[in-house]
GUDO-224787 format. One record per residue (C-alpha): y, z, x. Coordinates in steps of 0.25 Angstrom, whole numbers, plus 5000, padded with zeros to 4 digits. Layout:
GUDO-224787
YZX...
END
This chain:
GUDO-224787
486349615093485749685105485649835105486149915117486350065120487650035126488349995114488849865119487749765114487649735099489149745096489949625094491049575104492149605095491649745091491349785106492749755110493449795097494349905104494849795113495149695101495849805094496749835106497049685107497349675092498249795094499049735105499149595097499549675085500649755092501149625099501249555085501949675079502949685090503249545093502949475080503249575069503449465059501949455058501649595054502849595045502349465038500949525036501449655031502049585019500649545014500049665007499649714993499549864989499949905004498749825009499049715019498349585014498149525028497549645034496749665021496149525023495849555038495249695034494249615024493849535036493449665043492749735032492049625023491049585034490649725037490449755022489449635021488549715031488449835022487049835015487049915003485549885000485249975012485750095004484350094996483750155009484650275010483650365006482650335017483450415027484750475022485050575033485750475041486550435029486950575026487450595041488250465039488850505025489250645029489850605042490650485037491150555024491150705025491450725040492150595046493350585038493750735039493450745054494250615056495450685048495250815056495250755070496350655067497250765061496950855073497350755083498550685076499150815070498850915081498450855094499350735094500450805086501450785097501150635099501250585085502050615073501550675061501650555053500850475063499850585064499650575049499550425049498450425060497750535053497650445041497150325049496050425055495750465040495450325036494550295048493850425046493550395031492950255034491550265041491150135048490350025040490249915050490349935065489350045062488249935062488649905076488650045081487250065074486749945081487149985094486450125092485250055087485450115073484650095061485249975055484749995041485150135041486550095046486749995035486450115025487450205032488550095031488150055017488250195011489550225019490150105013489850154999490350295003491650225008491950174994492050314988492350404999493350335008494550334998494450484994494250535009495450455014496250505002495850645005496150645020497450565019497850665008497550785017498350715028499550705019499550555017499850495004498650424998498950284992497650294983497850144978497950094992496850174997495950134985496349984987496049995001494650044999494449934988494949824997494249865010492949935005492549904991492849754991492349715005491149805003490849734989491149604995490349625007489149674999489249554990489249455001488049525008487249524995487549374992487349325006485949405008485549354994485749204998485449205012484649335015484949455023484549395037485649285035486649385030486449485042486149385053487049265049488049295038488649425042488749385057489749285053490749395050490449475063491749455069492549445056492749595055493249615069494149495068494749555055494949685062495649635074496549545066496849665057497149745069498149645074498849645061498849795060499349815075500449715072500949815062500649935071501349885083502549975083501650095081500750065092501850025102502650155099501350245099500350185108499750325111499450345096498250245097497550345107497950465099497350405086496050365094495750505099495450575086494750445081493850445093493550595092493150575077492250465080491450545090491450665081490850585069489850515077489250645083489350715069488450605063487550585075487250725078487050755063486050635064485350705076485250835068484650765056483650705066484050555062483550445071484650385081484650255074485250325061486050435069486850335077487350245066487650375058488550425069489150285071489550255056490250385056490950375069491450235067492450195056492650085046494050065053494249935045494350005032495150115038496150015044496149945030496450065022497450115032498249985031498149985016498650135015499650135026500049995030499649915042500849975050500450125048499950215059498750245050498250105052498450125067497550245067496450165060496550055070496350155082495050185075494650035077495150045092494250165095493050125086492250035096492350105109492050245102490950195094490250125106490350255113489650325102488550215102488250245117488150395113487250365102486350275110486250385121485850495112484650425104483750535110484450635101483750575089482250565084481550425086481450335075480050345068480150225059481050105057481950075045483050145038482250275038482250285053
END
């Protein structure tokens, strides 16, 4: 991929226009839900423990290819330069979930209190909580590349965050949902993490190890993994069509709500980016570490958030709509942050040596 400071080169066709595809999927789903209601009715019958089987299959198509990219072997290099990792960990797990809760609560219950009901405000807040507790694990590779980030260091950031998700996601979500007055279905929450984090992560890691052992790392990175480059996006788009077919009435009755949800999510994204980015500047980290540190906190593992929202609340819930709006705003907002990062490289010291310890 060709590097570019404008953030347009190096990002795939589907990813570059993801917002447009999401809008088209929203329209297609709404049309299906409105004029062909028998389709979502039929699909809604296939579920187990409140988990939609068709949507679960599509979500696996989204998540599994991303999990294969995670290289846990890279964790052995953590000690070479831990400051950038500390920034990522603190931002993602001690700051981000709680600022997301605070910002979303402020807008949904105070600023927009005359525009949405209290029940809807609570549902939208729950969706924001799920997004805030799931830092990005896949698209961050794209954002890191577009900001000329240290690829090896980004892999370590992602790998360690995936490990933390295994232990921190469930209690953080449970805590913030509980504070919000939302009943916590622990069995469904734990099942969701098992289905959409533990199993695909274990399977992706096993696939990676087997393929590299048989064919080598160069084959895995340059040929094998590229075969799945569009699978994640296609799985996402098909999932969105299904979800929007369930959400048709909510969207048609409340088209303004998409904008209302997008406002706090956008503000949160910029806030978290600058918290991590400026903290990196204060610690005198190089730009190729600082930029990915900001990006991984700012962007969300929206596939996981959507999956858990569907499992906990059902595909027709407004909670799911809130997580989908996160998908809608992700790419344009993150490309804006890429431009900001690329225009502020002079804020950071120059690299003195190559490798993870840059």
